[in-house]
All heavy atoms as TSV, in Angstrom:
chain	resi	resn	atom	element	x	y	z
A	1	MET	N	N	-29.681	9.518	-121.789
A	1	MET	CA	C	-30.825	8.628	-121.923
A	1	MET	C	C	-30.770	7.995	-123.322
A	1	MET	O	O	-31.327	6.919	-123.522
A	1	MET	CB	C	-32.112	9.322	-121.675
A	1	MET	CG	C	-33.268	8.536	-121.584
A	1	MET	SD	S	-34.501	9.239	-120.544
A	1	MET	CE	C	-36.028	8.747	-121.259
A	2	GLY	N	N	-30.237	8.594	-124.272
A	2	GLY	CA	C	-30.100	7.955	-125.615
A	2	GLY	C	C	-31.371	7.993	-126.434
A	2	GLY	O	O	-32.486	8.306	-125.978
A	3	SER	N	N	-31.302	7.607	-127.727
A	3	SER	CA	C	-32.483	7.531	-128.482
A	3	SER	C	C	-33.120	6.152	-128.448
A	3	SER	O	O	-32.489	5.169	-128.133
A	3	SER	CB	C	-32.055	7.767	-130.039
A	3	SER	OG	O	-31.190	6.722	-130.376
A	4	PHE	N	N	-34.444	6.118	-128.530
A	4	PHE	CA	C	-35.123	4.849	-128.456
A	4	PHE	C	C	-35.322	4.295	-129.888
A	4	PHE	O	O	-35.518	4.991	-130.842
A	4	PHE	CB	C	-36.558	5.080	-127.910
A	4	PHE	CG	C	-36.415	5.465	-126.268
A	4	PHE	CD1	C	-36.621	6.789	-126.007
A	4	PHE	CD2	C	-36.090	4.550	-125.403
A	4	PHE	CE1	C	-36.601	7.178	-124.674
A	4	PHE	CE2	C	-36.002	4.900	-124.078
A	4	PHE	CZ	C	-36.276	6.242	-123.719
A	5	SER	N	N	-35.318	2.908	-129.943
A	5	SER	CA	C	-35.590	2.212	-131.187
A	5	SER	C	C	-37.069	2.131	-131.402
A	5	SER	O	O	-37.760	2.366	-130.459
A	5	SER	CB	C	-34.794	0.914	-131.219
A	5	SER	OG	O	-35.522	0.042	-130.365
A	6	ILE	N	N	-37.425	1.618	-132.541
A	6	ILE	CA	C	-38.788	1.375	-132.853
A	6	ILE	C	C	-39.443	0.315	-131.869
A	6	ILE	O	O	-40.572	0.339	-131.498
A	6	ILE	CB	C	-39.043	0.950	-134.284
A	6	ILE	CG1	C	-40.508	0.877	-134.650
A	6	ILE	CG2	C	-38.394	-0.376	-134.608
A	6	ILE	CD1	C	-41.178	2.244	-134.740
A	7	TRP	N	N	-38.494	-0.649	-131.407
A	7	TRP	CA	C	-39.044	-1.711	-130.484
A	7	TRP	C	C	-39.437	-1.078	-129.140
A	7	TRP	O	O	-40.399	-1.455	-128.499
A	7	TRP	CB	C	-38.086	-2.799	-130.395
A	7	TRP	CG	C	-37.921	-3.498	-131.684
A	7	TRP	CD1	C	-36.770	-3.478	-132.442
A	7	TRP	CD2	C	-38.853	-4.352	-132.291
A	7	TRP	NE1	N	-37.035	-4.271	-133.563
A	7	TRP	CE2	C	-38.292	-4.789	-133.573
A	7	TRP	CE3	C	-40.129	-4.660	-131.975
A	7	TRP	CZ2	C	-38.968	-5.556	-134.422
A	7	TRP	CZ3	C	-40.795	-5.561	-132.886
A	7	TRP	CH2	C	-40.215	-6.009	-134.052
A	8	HIS	N	N	-38.659	-0.056	-128.757
A	8	HIS	CA	C	-39.026	0.557	-127.482
A	8	HIS	C	C	-40.424	1.196	-127.530
A	8	HIS	O	O	-41.246	1.124	-126.620
A	8	HIS	CB	C	-37.920	1.609	-127.063
A	8	HIS	CG	C	-36.759	1.034	-126.688
A	8	HIS	ND1	N	-35.558	1.096	-127.438
A	8	HIS	CD2	C	-36.292	0.266	-125.599
A	8	HIS	CE1	C	-34.597	0.381	-126.798
A	8	HIS	NE2	N	-34.947	-0.108	-125.662
A	9	TRP	N	N	-40.602	1.995	-128.642
A	9	TRP	CA	C	-41.915	2.691	-128.803
A	9	TRP	C	C	-43.005	1.681	-128.939
A	9	TRP	O	O	-44.178	1.950	-128.420
A	9	TRP	CB	C	-41.811	3.548	-129.994
A	9	TRP	CG	C	-40.886	4.798	-129.683
A	9	TRP	CD1	C	-39.721	5.024	-130.364
A	9	TRP	CD2	C	-41.135	5.793	-128.706
A	9	TRP	NE1	N	-39.141	6.209	-129.891
A	9	TRP	CE2	C	-40.056	6.602	-128.915
A	9	TRP	CE3	C	-42.054	6.045	-127.823
A	9	TRP	CZ2	C	-39.787	7.691	-128.038
A	9	TRP	CZ3	C	-41.873	7.176	-126.984
A	9	TRP	CH2	C	-40.740	8.032	-127.031
A	10	LEU	N	N	-42.813	0.528	-129.552
A	10	LEU	CA	C	-43.923	-0.391	-129.785
A	10	LEU	C	C	-44.252	-1.046	-128.389
A	10	LEU	O	O	-45.458	-1.195	-128.080
A	10	LEU	CB	C	-43.494	-1.556	-130.734
A	10	LEU	CG	C	-43.540	-1.136	-132.229
A	10	LEU	CD1	C	-43.007	-2.191	-133.129
A	10	LEU	CD2	C	-44.879	-0.748	-132.697
A	11	ILE	N	N	-43.296	-1.273	-127.515
A	11	ILE	CA	C	-43.503	-1.794	-126.184
A	11	ILE	C	C	-44.293	-0.733	-125.341
A	11	ILE	O	O	-45.248	-1.067	-124.638
A	11	ILE	CB	C	-42.243	-2.188	-125.536
A	11	ILE	CG1	C	-41.638	-3.438	-126.228
A	11	ILE	CG2	C	-42.422	-2.443	-124.010
A	11	ILE	CD1	C	-40.316	-3.825	-125.815
A	12	VAL	N	N	-43.905	0.502	-125.411
A	12	VAL	CA	C	-44.618	1.555	-124.698
A	12	VAL	C	C	-46.025	1.617	-125.198
A	12	VAL	O	O	-46.962	1.780	-124.439
A	12	VAL	CB	C	-43.823	2.960	-124.938
A	12	VAL	CG1	C	-44.684	4.134	-124.408
A	12	VAL	CG2	C	-42.519	2.840	-124.225
A	13	LEU	N	N	-46.274	1.592	-126.527
A	13	LEU	CA	C	-47.607	1.632	-127.090
A	13	LEU	C	C	-48.488	0.500	-126.596
A	13	LEU	O	O	-49.662	0.661	-126.221
A	13	LEU	CB	C	-47.575	1.669	-128.653
A	13	LEU	CG	C	-48.906	1.710	-129.298
A	13	LEU	CD1	C	-49.690	2.988	-128.982
A	13	LEU	CD2	C	-48.714	1.553	-130.731
A	14	ALA	N	N	-47.780	-0.669	-126.579
A	14	ALA	CA	C	-48.595	-1.913	-126.079
A	14	ALA	C	C	-49.009	-1.730	-124.597
A	14	ALA	O	O	-50.124	-2.114	-124.267
A	14	ALA	CB	C	-47.712	-3.195	-126.286
A	15	ILE	N	N	-48.103	-1.213	-123.858
A	15	ILE	CA	C	-48.308	-0.988	-122.361
A	15	ILE	C	C	-49.552	0.013	-122.214
A	15	ILE	O	O	-50.448	-0.167	-121.375
A	15	ILE	CB	C	-47.105	-0.623	-121.568
A	15	ILE	CG1	C	-46.092	-1.762	-121.614
A	15	ILE	CG2	C	-47.404	-0.077	-120.177
A	15	ILE	CD1	C	-44.748	-1.373	-121.076
A	16	VAL	N	N	-49.468	1.153	-122.977
A	16	VAL	CA	C	-50.543	2.090	-122.889
A	16	VAL	C	C	-51.895	1.567	-123.254
A	16	VAL	O	O	-52.921	1.754	-122.704
A	16	VAL	CB	C	-50.125	3.318	-123.715
A	16	VAL	CG1	C	-51.308	4.378	-123.901
A	16	VAL	CG2	C	-48.956	4.054	-123.083
A	17	LEU	N	N	-51.917	0.739	-124.348
A	17	LEU	CA	C	-53.072	0.173	-124.786
A	17	LEU	C	C	-53.723	-0.763	-123.728
A	17	LEU	O	O	-54.830	-0.836	-123.502
A	17	LEU	CB	C	-52.937	-0.549	-126.161
A	17	LEU	CG	C	-52.810	0.181	-127.452
A	17	LEU	CD1	C	-52.419	-0.601	-128.557
A	17	LEU	CD2	C	-54.007	1.066	-127.643
A	18	VAL	N	N	-52.853	-1.511	-123.102
A	18	VAL	CA	C	-53.318	-2.491	-122.093
A	18	VAL	C	C	-53.831	-1.677	-120.794
A	18	VAL	O	O	-54.952	-2.043	-120.247
A	18	VAL	CB	C	-52.081	-3.362	-121.529
A	18	VAL	CG1	C	-52.493	-4.186	-120.399
A	18	VAL	CG2	C	-51.787	-4.358	-122.757
A	19	ILE	N	N	-53.213	-0.652	-120.413
A	19	ILE	CA	C	-53.573	0.095	-119.281
A	19	ILE	C	C	-54.888	0.844	-119.549
A	19	ILE	O	O	-55.843	0.859	-118.695
A	19	ILE	CB	C	-52.453	1.060	-118.833
A	19	ILE	CG1	C	-51.216	0.381	-118.278
A	19	ILE	CG2	C	-53.031	2.106	-117.744
A	19	ILE	CD1	C	-50.093	1.123	-117.965
A	20	PHE	N	N	-54.963	1.596	-120.592
A	20	PHE	CA	C	-56.094	2.536	-120.872
A	20	PHE	C	C	-57.150	1.804	-121.728
A	20	PHE	O	O	-58.377	2.190	-121.656
A	20	PHE	CB	C	-55.636	3.796	-121.565
A	20	PHE	CG	C	-54.867	4.678	-120.590
A	20	PHE	CD1	C	-53.537	4.781	-120.877
A	20	PHE	CD2	C	-55.394	5.247	-119.556
A	20	PHE	CE1	C	-52.661	5.552	-120.113
A	20	PHE	CE2	C	-54.568	6.104	-118.745
A	20	PHE	CZ	C	-53.261	6.298	-118.995
A	21	GLY	N	N	-56.758	0.959	-122.675
A	21	GLY	CA	C	-57.758	0.303	-123.530
A	21	GLY	C	C	-58.128	1.174	-124.713
A	21	GLY	O	O	-57.859	2.469	-124.742
A	22	THR	N	N	-58.459	0.627	-125.851
A	22	THR	CA	C	-58.604	1.404	-127.063
A	22	THR	C	C	-59.823	2.369	-127.017
A	22	THR	O	O	-59.807	3.482	-127.682
A	22	THR	CB	C	-58.827	0.503	-128.220
A	22	THR	OG1	O	-59.967	-0.441	-127.995
A	22	THR	CG2	C	-57.556	-0.373	-128.462
A	23	LYS	N	N	-60.871	2.000	-126.300
A	23	LYS	CA	C	-62.003	2.852	-126.261
A	23	LYS	C	C	-61.713	4.131	-125.624
A	23	LYS	O	O	-62.127	5.280	-126.007
A	23	LYS	CB	C	-63.223	2.139	-125.538
A	23	LYS	CG	C	-64.493	2.913	-125.553
A	23	LYS	CD	C	-65.630	2.083	-124.951
A	23	LYS	CE	C	-66.862	2.950	-124.966
A	23	LYS	NZ	N	-68.023	2.245	-124.418
A	24	LYS	N	N	-61.038	4.063	-124.470
A	24	LYS	CA	C	-60.690	5.337	-123.714
A	24	LYS	C	C	-59.722	6.145	-124.439
A	24	LYS	O	O	-59.906	7.337	-124.502
A	24	LYS	CB	C	-60.115	4.921	-122.298
A	24	LYS	CG	C	-59.864	6.072	-121.381
A	24	LYS	CD	C	-59.403	5.730	-120.017
A	24	LYS	CE	C	-60.535	5.391	-119.122
A	24	LYS	NZ	N	-60.200	5.262	-117.768
A	25	LEU	N	N	-58.719	5.607	-125.126
A	25	LEU	CA	C	-57.843	6.380	-125.940
A	25	LEU	C	C	-58.619	7.017	-127.112
A	25	LEU	O	O	-58.266	8.180	-127.393
A	25	LEU	CB	C	-56.709	5.433	-126.487
A	25	LEU	CG	C	-55.740	4.975	-125.421
A	25	LEU	CD1	C	-54.692	4.019	-126.126
A	25	LEU	CD2	C	-54.995	6.130	-124.776
A	26	ARG	N	N	-59.503	6.382	-127.776
A	26	ARG	CA	C	-60.266	6.863	-128.730
A	26	ARG	C	C	-61.153	8.141	-128.233
A	26	ARG	O	O	-61.225	9.122	-128.925
A	26	ARG	CB	C	-61.315	5.992	-129.421
A	26	ARG	CG	C	-61.881	6.309	-130.648
A	26	ARG	CD	C	-62.846	5.324	-131.342
A	26	ARG	NE	N	-62.260	3.915	-131.232
A	26	ARG	CZ	C	-62.915	2.880	-130.798
A	26	ARG	NH1	N	-64.098	2.997	-130.292
A	26	ARG	NH2	N	-62.279	1.723	-130.765
A	27	ASN	N	N	-61.679	7.981	-127.048
A	27	ASN	CA	C	-62.386	9.093	-126.443
A	27	ASN	C	C	-61.515	10.312	-126.097
A	27	ASN	O	O	-61.953	11.458	-126.354
A	27	ASN	CB	C	-63.109	8.736	-125.181
A	27	ASN	CG	C	-64.386	7.773	-125.509
A	27	ASN	OD1	O	-64.827	7.672	-126.534
A	27	ASN	ND2	N	-64.726	7.016	-124.500
A	28	ILE	N	N	-60.396	10.034	-125.705
A	28	ILE	CA	C	-59.374	11.076	-125.311
A	28	ILE	C	C	-59.007	11.787	-126.649
A	28	ILE	O	O	-58.917	13.033	-126.710
A	28	ILE	CB	C	-58.205	10.522	-124.677
A	28	ILE	CG1	C	-58.457	10.045	-123.122
A	28	ILE	CG2	C	-57.041	11.554	-124.548
A	28	ILE	CD1	C	-57.521	9.286	-122.540
A	29	GLY	N	N	-58.703	11.079	-127.742
A	29	GLY	CA	C	-58.429	11.627	-128.973
A	29	GLY	C	C	-59.434	12.510	-129.537
A	29	GLY	O	O	-59.249	13.565	-130.023
A	30	GLY	N	N	-60.724	12.018	-129.371
A	30	GLY	CA	C	-61.895	12.806	-129.778
A	30	GLY	C	C	-62.053	14.244	-129.068
A	30	GLY	O	O	-62.360	15.215	-129.626
A	31	ASP	N	N	-61.754	14.033	-127.780
A	31	ASP	CA	C	-61.860	15.204	-126.919
A	31	ASP	C	C	-60.785	16.233	-127.246
A	31	ASP	O	O	-61.005	17.455	-127.259
A	31	ASP	CB	C	-61.765	14.819	-125.412
A	31	ASP	CG	C	-62.896	14.089	-124.927
A	31	ASP	OD1	O	-63.991	14.079	-125.612
A	31	ASP	OD2	O	-62.879	13.431	-123.850
A	32	VAL	N	N	-59.590	15.677	-127.472
A	32	VAL	CA	C	-58.530	16.681	-127.827
A	32	VAL	C	C	-58.682	17.322	-129.218
A	32	VAL	O	O	-58.607	18.499	-129.364
A	32	VAL	CB	C	-57.157	15.898	-127.724
A	32	VAL	CG1	C	-56.030	16.755	-128.452
A	32	VAL	CG2	C	-56.803	15.510	-126.326
A	33	GLY	N	N	-59.209	16.511	-130.133
A	33	GLY	CA	C	-59.485	17.024	-131.471
A	33	GLY	C	C	-60.708	18.129	-131.360
A	33	GLY	O	O	-60.586	19.111	-132.015
A	34	GLY	N	N	-61.614	17.891	-130.607
A	34	GLY	CA	C	-62.788	18.879	-130.369
A	34	GLY	C	C	-62.258	20.135	-129.770
A	34	GLY	O	O	-62.616	21.170	-130.150
A	35	ALA	N	N	-61.397	19.997	-128.750
A	35	ALA	CA	C	-60.725	21.208	-128.098
A	35	ALA	C	C	-59.944	22.001	-129.152
A	35	ALA	O	O	-60.059	23.247	-129.168
A	35	ALA	CB	C	-59.924	20.728	-126.953
A	36	VAL	N	N	-59.242	21.323	-130.039
A	36	VAL	CA	C	-58.337	22.053	-130.926
A	36	VAL	C	C	-59.311	22.715	-131.966
A	36	VAL	O	O	-59.044	23.907	-132.330
A	36	VAL	CB	C	-57.437	21.132	-131.670
A	36	VAL	CG1	C	-56.737	21.740	-132.823
A	36	VAL	CG2	C	-56.367	20.526	-130.699
A	37	LYS	N	N	-60.299	22.010	-132.426
A	37	LYS	CA	C	-61.269	22.683	-133.352
A	37	LYS	C	C	-62.001	23.963	-132.773
A	37	LYS	O	O	-62.051	24.980	-133.416
A	37	LYS	CB	C	-62.334	21.689	-133.759
A	37	LYS	CG	C	-63.274	22.208	-134.838
A	37	LYS	CD	C	-64.195	21.093	-135.293
A	37	LYS	CE	C	-65.124	21.717	-136.391
A	37	LYS	NZ	N	-66.118	20.709	-136.731
A	38	SER	N	N	-62.329	23.835	-131.431
A	38	SER	CA	C	-62.950	24.899	-130.822
A	38	SER	C	C	-61.984	26.097	-130.636
A	38	SER	O	O	-62.373	27.223	-130.899
A	38	SER	CB	C	-63.477	24.532	-129.490
A	38	SER	OG	O	-64.499	23.570	-129.522
A	39	PHE	N	N	-60.754	25.799	-130.380
A	39	PHE	CA	C	-59.734	26.810	-130.282
A	39	PHE	C	C	-59.551	27.557	-131.638
A	39	PHE	O	O	-59.405	28.747	-131.631
A	39	PHE	CB	C	-58.426	26.185	-129.760
A	39	PHE	CG	C	-57.349	27.193	-129.654
A	39	PHE	CD1	C	-57.323	28.057	-128.554
A	39	PHE	CD2	C	-56.290	27.192	-130.573
A	39	PHE	CE1	C	-56.227	28.980	-128.353
A	39	PHE	CE2	C	-55.223	28.096	-130.446
A	39	PHE	CZ	C	-55.266	29.044	-129.385
A	40	LYS	N	N	-59.397	26.767	-132.591
A	40	LYS	CA	C	-59.234	27.417	-134.019
A	40	LYS	C	C	-60.444	28.217	-134.373
A	40	LYS	O	O	-60.284	29.317	-134.921
A	40	LYS	CB	C	-59.019	26.263	-135.081
A	40	LYS	CG	C	-57.785	25.646	-134.964
A	40	LYS	CD	C	-57.518	24.586	-136.109
A	40	LYS	CE	C	-56.254	23.945	-136.099
A	40	LYS	NZ	N	-56.091	22.980	-137.156
A	41	ASP	N	N	-61.655	27.829	-134.099
A	41	ASP	CA	C	-62.836	28.591	-134.387
A	41	ASP	C	C	-62.830	29.871	-133.553
A	41	ASP	O	O	-63.268	30.914	-134.069
A	41	ASP	CB	C	-64.096	27.764	-134.000
A	41	ASP	CG	C	-64.380	26.625	-135.069
A	41	ASP	OD1	O	-63.708	26.689	-136.097
A	41	ASP	OD2	O	-65.167	25.767	-134.710
A	42	ALA	N	N	-62.460	29.874	-132.361
A	42	ALA	CA	C	-62.419	30.969	-131.500
A	42	ALA	C	C	-61.290	32.076	-132.074
A	42	ALA	O	O	-61.666	33.219	-132.000
A	42	ALA	CB	C	-62.156	30.716	-130.020
A	43	MET	N	N	-60.177	31.487	-132.491
A	43	MET	CA	C	-59.229	32.358	-133.028
A	43	MET	C	C	-59.719	33.067	-134.324
A	43	MET	O	O	-59.422	34.199	-134.527
A	43	MET	CB	C	-57.903	31.573	-133.363
A	43	MET	CG	C	-57.244	31.013	-132.084
A	43	MET	SD	S	-56.625	32.360	-131.008
A	43	MET	CE	C	-55.381	33.099	-131.971
A	44	LYS	N	N	-60.373	32.323	-135.097
A	44	LYS	CA	C	-60.983	32.980	-136.353
A	44	LYS	C	C	-62.041	33.919	-135.999
A	44	LYS	O	O	-61.990	35.055	-136.638
A	44	LYS	CB	C	-61.627	31.865	-137.280
A	44	LYS	CG	C	-60.703	30.908	-137.951
A	44	LYS	CD	C	-61.387	29.915	-138.758
A	44	LYS	CE	C	-60.433	28.930	-139.289
A	44	LYS	NZ	N	-61.054	27.850	-140.159
A	45	GLU	N	N	-62.884	33.732	-134.936
A	45	GLU	CA	C	-63.788	34.715	-134.600
A	45	GLU	C	C	-63.017	36.064	-134.054
A	45	GLU	O	O	-63.480	37.117	-134.281
A	45	GLU	CB	C	-64.745	34.141	-133.475
A	45	GLU	CG	C	-65.682	33.221	-134.042
A	45	GLU	CD	C	-66.581	32.571	-133.002
A	45	GLU	OE1	O	-66.405	32.984	-131.737
A	45	GLU	OE2	O	-67.240	31.676	-133.310
A	46	GLY	N	N	-62.039	35.786	-133.286
A	46	GLY	CA	C	-61.293	36.989	-132.691
A	46	GLY	C	C	-60.669	37.712	-133.879
A	46	GLY	O	O	-60.611	38.905	-133.758
A	47	GLU	N	N	-60.183	37.097	-134.801
A	47	GLU	CA	C	-59.511	37.836	-135.966
A	47	GLU	C	C	-60.548	38.536	-136.721
A	47	GLU	O	O	-60.293	39.626	-137.218
A	47	GLU	CB	C	-58.779	36.908	-136.880
A	47	GLU	CG	C	-57.455	36.261	-136.348
A	47	GLU	CD	C	-56.495	37.412	-136.079
A	47	GLU	OE1	O	-56.316	38.313	-136.921
A	47	GLU	OE2	O	-55.790	37.273	-134.990
A	48	GLN	N	N	-61.809	37.969	-136.979
A	48	GLN	CA	C	-62.832	38.643	-137.643
A	48	GLN	C	C	-63.317	39.806	-136.899
A	48	GLN	O	O	-63.479	40.869	-137.468
A	48	GLN	CB	C	-63.967	37.636	-137.824
A	48	GLN	CG	C	-65.136	38.152	-138.763
A	48	GLN	CD	C	-64.685	38.432	-140.125
A	48	GLN	OE1	O	-63.843	37.837	-140.709
A	48	GLN	NE2	N	-65.203	39.569	-140.695
A	49	GLY	N	N	-63.475	39.641	-135.513
A	49	GLY	CA	C	-63.899	40.855	-134.810
A	49	GLY	C	C	-62.771	42.034	-134.872
A	49	GLY	O	O	-63.216	43.225	-134.884
A	50	LYS	N	N	-61.578	41.631	-134.852
A	50	LYS	CA	C	-60.490	42.624	-134.989
A	50	LYS	C	C	-60.561	43.329	-136.347
A	50	LYS	O	O	-60.432	44.551	-136.410
A	50	LYS	CB	C	-59.244	41.922	-134.898
A	50	LYS	CG	C	-57.971	42.788	-134.763
A	50	LYS	CD	C	-56.770	41.896	-134.502
A	50	LYS	CE	C	-55.581	42.607	-133.901
A	50	LYS	NZ	N	-54.483	41.739	-133.692
A	51	ILE	N	N	-60.945	42.631	-137.356
A	51	ILE	CA	C	-60.962	43.232	-138.683
A	51	ILE	C	C	-62.168	44.143	-138.791
A	51	ILE	O	O	-62.185	45.228	-139.353
A	51	ILE	CB	C	-61.092	42.100	-139.820
A	51	ILE	CG1	C	-59.690	41.390	-139.951
A	51	ILE	CG2	C	-61.436	42.761	-141.208
A	51	ILE	CD1	C	-59.821	40.116	-140.744
A	52	ASP	N	N	-63.279	43.712	-138.157
A	52	ASP	CA	C	-64.567	44.453	-138.127
A	52	ASP	C	C	-64.416	45.799	-137.381
A	52	ASP	O	O	-64.759	46.820	-137.742
A	52	ASP	CB	C	-65.670	43.663	-137.559
A	52	ASP	CG	C	-66.306	42.516	-138.412
A	52	ASP	OD1	O	-65.833	42.573	-139.629
A	52	ASP	OD2	O	-66.936	41.702	-137.819
A	53	THR	N	N	-63.715	45.702	-136.309
A	53	THR	CA	C	-63.387	46.951	-135.510
A	53	THR	C	C	-62.555	47.938	-136.296
A	53	THR	O	O	-62.751	49.091	-136.276
A	53	THR	CB	C	-62.688	46.633	-134.210
A	53	THR	OG1	O	-63.473	45.530	-133.538
A	53	THR	CG2	C	-62.405	47.790	-133.354
A	54	GLN	N	N	-61.562	47.418	-136.952
A	54	GLN	CA	C	-60.672	48.288	-137.839
A	54	GLN	C	C	-61.448	48.847	-138.917
A	54	GLN	O	O	-61.247	50.106	-139.306
A	54	GLN	CB	C	-59.460	47.525	-138.290
A	54	GLN	CG	C	-58.485	47.090	-137.139
A	54	GLN	CD	C	-57.307	46.220	-137.744
A	54	GLN	OE1	O	-57.332	45.777	-138.860
A	54	GLN	NE2	N	-56.443	45.948	-136.876
A	55	ALA	N	N	-62.401	48.225	-139.572
A	55	ALA	CA	C	-63.137	48.699	-140.689
A	55	ALA	C	C	-64.075	49.855	-140.212
A	55	ALA	O	O	-64.227	50.865	-141.043
A	55	ALA	CB	C	-63.860	47.563	-141.213
A	56	THR	N	N	-64.627	49.781	-139.070
A	56	THR	CA	C	-65.621	50.788	-138.623
A	56	THR	C	C	-64.930	52.054	-138.333
A	56	THR	O	O	-65.325	53.223	-138.594
A	56	THR	CB	C	-66.594	50.328	-137.539
A	56	THR	OG1	O	-65.700	49.877	-136.434
A	56	THR	CG2	C	-67.378	49.185	-138.007
A	57	GLY	N	N	-63.814	51.995	-137.579
A	57	GLY	CA	C	-62.988	53.026	-137.195
A	57	GLY	C	C	-63.593	54.064	-136.201
A	57	GLY	O	O	-63.455	55.345	-136.436
A	58	HIS	N	N	-64.328	53.595	-135.263
A	58	HIS	CA	C	-65.104	54.391	-134.376
A	58	HIS	C	C	-64.091	54.942	-133.244
A	58	HIS	O	O	-63.333	54.199	-132.773
A	58	HIS	CB	C	-66.205	53.722	-133.515
A	58	HIS	CG	C	-67.402	53.312	-134.494
A	58	HIS	ND1	N	-68.559	53.972	-134.398
A	58	HIS	CD2	C	-67.490	52.516	-135.539
A	58	HIS	CE1	C	-69.361	53.526	-135.305
A	58	HIS	NE2	N	-68.751	52.617	-135.957
A	59	THR	N	N	-64.171	56.241	-133.018
A	59	THR	CA	C	-63.290	56.848	-131.971
A	59	THR	C	C	-64.226	57.385	-130.870
A	59	THR	O	O	-65.175	58.079	-131.150
A	59	THR	CB	C	-62.452	57.972	-132.563
A	59	THR	OG1	O	-61.654	57.371	-133.686
A	59	THR	CG2	C	-61.517	58.459	-131.461
A	60	ILE	N	N	-63.826	57.083	-129.604
A	60	ILE	CA	C	-64.622	57.528	-128.555
A	60	ILE	C	C	-63.831	58.587	-127.787
A	60	ILE	O	O	-62.689	58.402	-127.392
A	60	ILE	CB	C	-64.865	56.434	-127.566
A	60	ILE	CG1	C	-65.728	55.269	-128.286
A	60	ILE	CG2	C	-65.651	56.922	-126.300
A	60	ILE	CD1	C	-65.941	54.108	-127.444
A	61	ASP	N	N	-64.401	59.830	-127.720
A	61	ASP	CA	C	-63.739	60.973	-127.064
A	61	ASP	C	C	-64.131	60.864	-125.526
A	61	ASP	O	O	-65.348	60.533	-125.281
A	61	ASP	CB	C	-64.150	62.263	-127.558
A	61	ASP	CG	C	-63.604	62.505	-129.053
A	61	ASP	OD1	O	-62.478	61.987	-129.269
A	61	ASP	OD2	O	-64.343	63.136	-129.844
A	62	GLY	N	N	-63.308	61.243	-124.669
A	62	GLY	CA	C	-63.587	61.250	-123.272
A	62	GLY	C	C	-62.797	62.279	-122.570
A	62	GLY	O	O	-61.931	63.002	-123.126
A	63	GLU	N	N	-63.213	62.516	-121.266
A	63	GLU	CA	C	-62.556	63.537	-120.460
A	63	GLU	C	C	-62.253	62.887	-119.151
A	63	GLU	O	O	-63.074	62.217	-118.633
A	63	GLU	CB	C	-63.580	64.688	-120.268
A	63	GLU	CG	C	-62.978	65.858	-119.502
A	63	GLU	CD	C	-64.030	67.003	-119.449
A	63	GLU	OE1	O	-64.830	67.161	-120.340
A	63	GLU	OE2	O	-63.989	67.680	-118.389
A	64	VAL	N	N	-61.095	63.145	-118.685
A	64	VAL	CA	C	-60.673	62.660	-117.389
A	64	VAL	C	C	-60.972	63.598	-116.231
A	64	VAL	O	O	-60.656	64.752	-116.293
A	64	VAL	CB	C	-59.196	62.303	-117.329
A	64	VAL	CG1	C	-58.755	61.779	-116.004
A	64	VAL	CG2	C	-58.788	61.356	-118.497
A	65	LYS	N	N	-61.625	63.219	-115.255
A	65	LYS	CA	C	-62.051	64.167	-114.122
A	65	LYS	C	C	-61.394	63.455	-112.877
A	65	LYS	O	O	-61.163	62.273	-112.789
A	65	LYS	CB	C	-63.516	64.169	-113.997
A	65	LYS	CG	C	-64.179	64.906	-115.142
A	65	LYS	CD	C	-65.685	65.053	-114.835
A	65	LYS	CE	C	-66.291	65.799	-115.983
A	65	LYS	NZ	N	-67.702	66.110	-115.782
A	66	GLU	N	N	-61.231	64.338	-111.835
A	66	GLU	CA	C	-60.658	63.880	-110.659
A	66	GLU	C	C	-61.763	63.084	-109.831
A	66	GLU	O	O	-62.898	63.365	-109.973
A	66	GLU	CB	C	-60.159	65.058	-109.826
A	66	GLU	CG	C	-58.980	65.699	-110.292
A	66	GLU	CD	C	-58.365	66.768	-109.419
A	66	GLU	OE1	O	-58.509	66.688	-108.168
A	66	GLU	OE2	O	-57.773	67.693	-109.907
A	67	LYS	N	N	-61.229	62.192	-109.021
A	67	LYS	CA	C	-62.190	61.362	-108.254
A	67	LYS	C	C	-62.607	62.147	-106.998
A	67	LYS	O	O	-61.623	62.668	-106.336
A	67	LYS	CB	C	-61.435	60.077	-107.839
A	67	LYS	CG	C	-62.288	59.009	-107.409
A	67	LYS	CD	C	-61.479	57.727	-107.125
A	67	LYS	CE	C	-62.332	56.546	-106.984
A	67	LYS	NZ	N	-61.611	55.402	-106.855
A	68	THR	N	N	-63.731	62.201	-106.575
A	68	THR	CA	C	-64.215	63.000	-105.515
A	68	THR	C	C	-64.462	61.926	-104.336
A	68	THR	O	O	-64.816	60.856	-104.523
A	68	THR	CB	C	-65.562	63.680	-105.799
A	68	THR	OG1	O	-66.528	62.713	-106.145
A	68	THR	CG2	C	-65.329	64.748	-106.780
A	69	LYS	N	N	-64.164	62.436	-102.969
A	69	LYS	CA	C	-64.209	61.679	-101.884
A	69	LYS	C	C	-65.648	61.695	-101.383
A	69	LYS	O	O	-66.265	62.780	-101.372
A	69	LYS	CB	C	-63.297	61.966	-100.851
A	69	LYS	CG	C	-61.845	61.682	-101.104
A	69	LYS	CD	C	-60.871	62.027	-100.036
A	69	LYS	CE	C	-59.557	61.776	-100.342
A	69	LYS	NZ	N	-58.532	62.084	-99.181
A	70	VAL	N	N	-66.173	60.604	-100.923
A	70	VAL	CA	C	-67.623	60.634	-100.434
A	70	VAL	C	C	-67.678	60.748	-98.965
A	70	VAL	O	O	-66.852	60.313	-98.228
A	70	VAL	CB	C	-68.357	59.310	-100.914
A	70	VAL	CG1	C	-69.773	59.358	-100.318
A	70	VAL	CG2	C	-68.311	59.236	-102.400
């Protein structure tokens, strides 16, 4: 397929702009940006929860019993 020149990419960009329009592309970009930001925030919360759990060091003791038939 070969490599594309800058002119190929400019033509593709022009076609995309004509099909979707700048407003729709701006909305899509904002949605993707918001999703990435939410994902990063969730990852930070997950790491913080992991650190908090390690800091407390709670151990739960348990006993395994056989299941009884009803």
